[in-house]
N, C-alpha and C positions, 0 to 999 in steps of 0.2 A: 790516746792517739789513734787516729783512724788508720786502718790498714787496708791493703788491696784485697779485700774479700767482700762478698755480698752479705755476709752475716757476721756481726760483731757483738761482743759482750763487754760491758764495762762494770767495774766494781766500785763500791763505796770505799773511802769517804768521798762525799760529793764536793766538788769545787774546792778541794784542798790544795790542789797543785796550781801552779801558775799557768800562763798561756802556753798551750801546746801547739807547736808549729806542724803544719801538714807537709808531708813530702810531696813535691810536685811530680805529676805524671810526666812521662817522656813527651807525649803530645797532648796538650791540654787545651780545651777551647778558650780558656782565659789567658793563654800565653801572650805576652806583650801588652796586656791590658791592665789597668790599675783600677782599684775600687776605692772610692772616696765618699765621705759624707760631708754635707754642707748646706748652704742656703741657695735656693733656686728662685730667681726673680725674673719678671718680664720687663724688658727695657726696649722701648721703641720697636715693639713687635718681635724682638729676639729674646730667647731664653739665655740668662746668664747664670753661671754656677760659681759660687765662692766657697771653697773648702773650709771646714771648721777651723777656727783660730788662724785663718790666713787672710791676707788682703788681696791676693790675686783673684781675678775674675776671668772665667773662661766662657767664650761663646759656645753654646751647645748646638751641635749638628747631629740630628737624629739619624745617623747612618745605619743603625740597626733596625729602623722602622719599629720603634718601641711604642709609638703613639703617646710619648711623654708630653707633647704639646697639648693634646686634647685632655689628658689626665690632669695636667697642671692647671689648665684653664678652668676646669670644672671644680677643682678643689680649692684654689686660692681664695682667700677672704679679702677683707678691705685692705689689708696691708700688702697683699699680693706676694707675700713671702712664704716660702715653703721649705721644710726640711726635705732633703733628697739624699738617697743612698744609691749611688750610681757606679757603673763600671764602663770603662771605655779607654780610648787612647787620648792622652793629654799631650798637646804640643805647646811649647813655650813661646812660639813666635806670635807677636801681636797681630790681632786680626779683628776688624769690624768693631773697634772701640773696646776690645778686651785685652787681657794680658796673654791670651793664648786661645786655643780652641780645644773643645772636648768632642771627639767623635764618639758619640754614645752608642753602646752596644746592648746595655741591659740596665734596667732600674730594679732595685730591690724593694724600695718603699718610698712613698711620698706622704708627707704629713703637714698639717697646718702648724705654724710656729717653728721654732728652731731649738727647742729644749733638748732634743735628742742628741745634739752635739756634745752634751755634757754627761752622757751615760757612761759611767766608769766600767760597767760590766759587759758592754757590747763585745769587746775584743776577746773575752773569755768564752763566749757562747757560740754554739754551732747552729742551733735552730731556736726560734722564738715563735710561739703561736698563742692565739687567744681568741675568745669568743664571748658571746653574751646570751642572757636569758636561759640559764643563769650564767653569771660571770665565771670565767675560768681562764687560766693562763698556764702555759707549759714552757719552761726555760731549760734548754739542754746544753750541757757542757761536755768536755772531754772525759769527765769522770762520772757522769750520771745526769739525772734530770730532776727538776723540782716542779711538782704539780700544785697549783693553788686553785681552790674552788671557793665559791661563795659560802660563807658560814661554816667553813671547815679549815682545820689547821693545814699548813703546808705539808706536803708529802714528798720526802726525798727517796728516789728510786734508782736502782741500776736498770739497765735496759739492753735490749737486743735491737739492732738495726738491720732491716732486710731491704735490699734493692729490688724493685719490682719492674724495672724497665721504663723507658720513655721519661726518665727523670723522676719517676714516682718512687717513694720509699715508705716504710712503716717503722715505727718505734713501738716496742711492746715491753710490758713488765707485769709481774705478779706481786701483789702486796696486800696483806690483810684480807686474804680470800677474795681479792678483786683482780679481774683481768683488765689491764689498762693498755690501750693502743692509741697511737696517733698516726693517722694516714695522711700523707702529704702528696700533693700533685702540683706540677709547675703550671699554674693557671692564675691569671690576674684575679685578685679578690679585693672587694671593697668592704671595709669595716662598717658594719651596719650602725654603729653608734657614733663614730668620729668622722667617717667618710675617708679615712686614710686608705691608701692603695698599697697592697702587698703583692709580691710576685708569686706567692704560694697560696693555694687553698688547703684547708686543713679540716680534719674530722677527728674529734676526740671520742673514743668509744670506751665506755666503762661498763663491763658486764653486758655488752651488746647494745647499750643505750648510746645513741649518737647525738653529739653536740657539734655543730658546725662553726667554723671560724676561719681566720686568715693567718698566714705566717710569713716569715722571711728568714734568710740565713744570717747568722751572726758573723762577727769578724773572724772567728776561728775556723770557718768553713770556706774553702776556696773554690766553690762551685759557681 
């Protein structure tokens, strides 16, 4: 469970507990906003958002100036369908051919296809990051993190989190005589292999060697 300190430590066993809810702050920038995942499509020049496993469609209004229109246009393939992880204010009144309107304030990721709607682990994770050349991924939960690297077995680790200001933070751990760090910044990042767009840039540092990648918040982190 996250607590209101800038430095936190978590212990093993990893991912043994269920979803851990975060205590809301008294005044939080996401107050009154909802985060949803679903399908993003372009219809008659408008963006429409349909949440996972739902039939409702919301007309997207980019009130947060997120540039989602440009990002979606550059990423969509032949089908024009994208998976989107968004936060904003949802209204149920019918508008402009939809079942309601989404006043978009933030996007966390945009991906081709909609397979991510079926990810059973998303709600238990706080941060997910990955990169290429060589391949690596880091999945962080309330009880620890799992590092996967090309040609190496998965490594389960406890970690420290340090807030660095301006939305930046780092995760660090010591294991098998290795110093492992993940440095994260709130900066739009495009995956060099898939073209997917993430809202975080990430650097994995192992004994001083840097591997760059992208990341996003999981469903267990309410930032």
